[in-house]
C-alpha positions as CSV (number, residue, x, y, z in Angstrom):
1,M,10.7,-64.3,-34.9
2,L,14.3,-64.3,-35.9
3,D,14.2,-60.6,-36.3
4,T,12.7,-60.3,-32.6
5,F,15.5,-62.1,-31.2
6,R,17.9,-60.0,-33.2
7,H,16.6,-56.9,-31.9
8,L,16.4,-58.4,-28.4
9,R,20.1,-59.3,-28.6
10,R,21.1,-55.6,-29.6
11,I,19.0,-54.3,-26.8
12,H,20.8,-56.8,-24.4
13,A,24.2,-55.7,-25.7
14,L,23.2,-52.0,-24.9
15,L,22.1,-52.8,-21.5
16,V,25.4,-54.7,-20.9
17,L,27.4,-51.6,-21.9
18,L,25.1,-49.3,-19.9
19,T,25.5,-51.6,-16.7
20,T,29.1,-51.8,-17.2
21,A,29.5,-47.9,-17.3
22,Q,27.7,-47.9,-13.9
23,H,31.1,-48.8,-12.4
24,L,32.6,-45.4,-13.5
25,P,32.7,-42.4,-11.1
26,L,29.7,-40.8,-13.1
27,S,28.4,-37.2,-12.3
28,R,24.9,-36.9,-10.9
29,S,23.8,-35.7,-14.6
30,E,25.7,-38.7,-16.3
31,D,24.2,-41.0,-13.7
32,R,20.6,-39.6,-14.5
33,T,21.1,-40.1,-18.1
34,L,22.2,-43.7,-17.8
35,H,19.4,-44.8,-15.8
36,R,17.0,-43.1,-18.0
37,L,18.6,-45.0,-21.1
38,I,18.4,-48.2,-19.1
39,A,14.5,-47.5,-18.3
40,V,14.0,-46.8,-22.0
41,L,15.7,-50.1,-23.1
42,S,13.7,-52.2,-20.4
43,P,10.2,-51.3,-20.6
44,S,7.8,-53.7,-18.6
45,D,5.7,-54.2,-21.6
46,M,8.3,-55.4,-24.3
47,T,6.6,-56.6,-27.6
48,P,8.0,-57.6,-30.8
49,A,7.1,-54.3,-32.2
50,R,8.5,-52.3,-29.3
51,A,11.9,-54.3,-29.4
52,A,12.1,-53.4,-33.2
53,A,11.4,-49.7,-32.5
54,L,14.0,-49.6,-29.6
55,A,16.8,-51.6,-31.6
56,G,16.0,-49.9,-35.0
57,G,15.4,-46.3,-33.5
58,S,17.3,-43.6,-32.2
59,V,18.0,-45.2,-28.8
60,P,21.4,-47.0,-29.8
61,D,22.8,-43.9,-31.3
62,R,22.0,-42.1,-28.0
63,V,23.4,-45.1,-26.0
64,H,26.6,-44.9,-28.1
65,G,26.7,-41.2,-27.9
66,F,26.5,-41.1,-24.1
67,L,29.3,-43.6,-23.7
68,R,31.5,-41.7,-25.9
69,G,31.0,-38.8,-23.6
70,L,32.4,-40.9,-20.9
71,R,35.7,-41.0,-22.3
72,H,37.2,-38.6,-19.7
73,H,36.6,-41.3,-16.9
74,V,38.9,-43.8,-18.7
75,T,42.6,-43.4,-19.2
76,V,45.1,-45.1,-21.2
77,P,48.5,-45.9,-19.7
78,Q,50.9,-44.2,-21.9
79,S,53.4,-47.3,-21.9
80,A,50.6,-49.6,-23.2
81,P,50.1,-49.9,-27.0
82,R,47.0,-48.4,-28.4
83,H,46.5,-51.0,-31.0
84,P,47.7,-54.7,-31.2
85,G,50.9,-54.9,-33.0
86,Q,52.0,-51.2,-32.2
87,T,54.8,-50.7,-30.4
88,P,54.5,-48.8,-27.0
89,R,55.3,-45.1,-26.7
90,P,58.7,-44.1,-24.9
């Protein structure tokens, strides 16, 4: 039971990331990929076995790879420190 909860929590975290990515100005292709990943992570017949397969299979890596590919939509202001404690660039 705890394993199932852990798997569902991981799936939920991936869905939150994908839902947040919907606010970016995605291309048509990116939008299709995003919705395909959301559909894969939210089957209508979720079972403990399916949750384990989704959370432990290739889907999390696919989601993270997709999200890394969206970096071009996000800009970091040059005056902002990149890491806590780092001084801003001139």
